[in-house]
Phi, psi and omega in degrees: 000132181280136178214159176277132182273124180279315181269090186289348177297338181293341182241008181304319182293333179294331181259009181308133176083357181267098184276085183220119186296331179294325175292317178305315182301318179292313181296325180279354181059037174275311176215162176078182184218155173250125178250142179218170174251354176221103184283343181277310181224070185293136175246355177222152180204149173240118173267119186235126176206143185063241174238021181256138176233120179255123189251122186228161178086208180285131180305133186224110183295321180299315179296319182294309184284347177269021180304155173303153183292158176092190182291131180224136170262110182266132179242110182278146179286332184204181183295328180296319176294321179300314180299319181292322177298314181296324177289318185281330182229074184298341179268003180292156181253118180280127182228161174253129176243173189227116178278134181255139180304148185248031179233029184295135172257116188270146176266099185299321181296317178296318178299319179296320179296317180294319181292339183274001185268030183291126180293159177296139180095357179244154183226132179262127182220149173282146178288112176245196183300315182290317180293326175305312180297322180294325179301322185286350182282346184226129179303331180295324184260348183299327182291350175297334186228350194290339180285345178276145186292336184200167174301317182300319180294318179296314183295334178278317189249336186274169178205129181201159178229145177226160172247127181255145171221122182055038176079003181246145177285125178248343177201154180195159174219130187209173177281108174297316172220169175235137167236176190301321186267353183178204181227165168252126187280133170245126182226141177199158178223138178298146191303321184290346183249010181284162180065030175243005180083008184293321180297321178297319181294310186288326177292318178302317180296319180292316180300318178297319179297321177298312181298323178297330181262007179073027181251146177269126179271092182283150183228133173228132189254134178271346175203177183289335175298319178293322177298314180297319178298317182299328183294336178298334184258001177105359179289156177231142177293136176262298181197162172274154173211160183264140174221164181232126175270116187246127178116168186280331180289139180251125175224152178233135179233000000 
């Protein structure tokens, strides 16, 4: 029987060596949940937050197929988990994602220069109560805040910046999740406003805000365009990894 694990220390060793901030958040009980099929002596675990599920330990079909409803990006710890995902969800889409190193030393002066390049007619703002509501009006921007359980939770733990044009959000960078030591960055720009440098500006502003608060701004890339963008701020590619998009709804993070 699948259950949520209260004492996450019981599965820490199952995730050893997996440098992923979303897992940290679950283990630290900041955000997300850990699911197991044996709460006393778990040998398998699913760390779930946002729409991501990280599968560790011994492959367990019951745990896998009992995933939360809706669209899920499943990340297997090894090939055995991958095989089980493919068997259990034959319609899943296998994708390659890109892990970014988590020891970046940022050039604050360079970040300040990039953040200052806002074109005329655009406005840079921190996500506050009003901007939070504005984020939810568009599916492109909703993911800036949607992994948090409530507005109150986001305003307490989250951190984000957006660029406005004519009162509408056209680009933004925000905490997809929060863990004790930092955030995982979510960035997007509405299609009509892309290739104008807005993502570089808003990401620079968010990274600076994180550094000012003593938080590490972690980056994980869903494609090579995201990898290339990250390099502007000093990030370096660590490795590729396999993930599976499960369910009929398509979302990209």
